[in-house]
C-alpha positions, -999 to +999 in steps of 0.1 A: -377-152-350-367-155-314-330-160-306-319-186-281-289-195-261-255-181-272-270-161-301-289-139-276-269-108-265-268-098-229-284-066-219-285-046-187-322-055-184-315-092-182-289-089-155-302-094-119-309-062-100-284-072-073-256-073-099-264-040-114-266-023-079-234-040-068-216-029-100-225+007-092-222+007-054-188-010-050-167+013-071-185+043-057-179+032-021-142+026-029-137+061-043-156+076-014-135+056+011-103+066-006-113+103-006-122+100+031-091+081+043-063+097+024-063+131+042-066+114+076-033+095+075-004+107+096+028+098+114+033+112+149+062+108+174+059+109+212+077+096+242+062+061+239+067+055+202+055+062+168+018+065+159+009+056+123-026+062+110-034+042+079-067+039+061-084+019+088-067+023+121-040+040+142-011+017+149+012+023+180+048+012+176+068+014+208+104+026+204+118-006+219+101-028+193+116-010+163+147-024+147+154+001+120+142+033+104+149+038+067+142+061+038+140+039+007+139+050-029+109+039-050+119+019-080+118+039-113+094+014-129+068+021-101+070+059-102+041+078-116+035+116-117+029+129-082+040+097-065+069+098-040+104+089-050+115+084-014+093+068+013+101+061+050+096+028+067+102+014+102+112-023+105+100-045+133+118-075+149+101-100+127+114-082+095+081-066+086+081-030+076+055-004+083+051+026+060+053+060+077+026+080+060+034+116+050+071+110+055+080+111+018+094+136-007+060+146-019+048+159+015+082+169+028+110+188+010+137+168+028+124+133+035+158+118+042+165+146+067+132+138+084+141+101+086+175+111+102+156+131+128+133+101+135+164+079+139+179+103+164+146+104+184+145+066+183+181+064+195+173+087+224+139+072+235+142+034+228+154+028+264+187+022+281+184-016+279+179-017+241+204-038+222+206-043+185+192-077+175+215-094+149+187-119+141+163-091+133+188-077+107+189-111+091+150-113+090+149-077+076+174-087+049+153-118+040+121-098+039+137-072+016+150-099-007+115-116-008+099-083-016+124-077-044+117-111-059+080-105-058+084-071-074+106-085-102+080-113-108+051-088-109+069-063-131+077-090-158+053-106-183+032-125-156+023-092-139+014-075-172-007-105-182-025-104-149-031-067-152-044-071-188-067-099-176-082-077-149-087-048-172-102-070-199-126-086-174-136-052-160-144-039-195-164-070-204-184-069-171-190-032-176-203-037-211-225-065-200-238-046-170-243-012-186-241-021-222 
């Protein structure tokens, strides 16, 4: 008796080759990229500004464009073993923040002291014509509030439901692909 339609179980042989190859190559490429990019990140200070190397590029931030340098505590709900409890950020005039890689309490013993040093260098090198921008502080405060709202929304039941859906879909696809 030959089964048809929904009674037939999916097997790896029935899946297209492109799907099986993609299901193997994408996670492998992601892990390889993460292993390659993580050790290459850095934060460097010079006379012109701060250089920040992320996973894909080096970003130059001139001293005059910075509006604030802060060390921020990571919320307890987001902390995992080996993750930083304090991270450093610079804020730009539009309220966006840029993470300073390697300036955290995992890689440095005194991250807040390092941030105080960066602030003193910034105060010295930002130029004689630099004036604090009160509008920038308002934009920074709005961005912080927006980030907090987003984090609260994701840490509640909608975020947990979305995470469960992603994990469930991953398991089902893995079982279908390699089953």
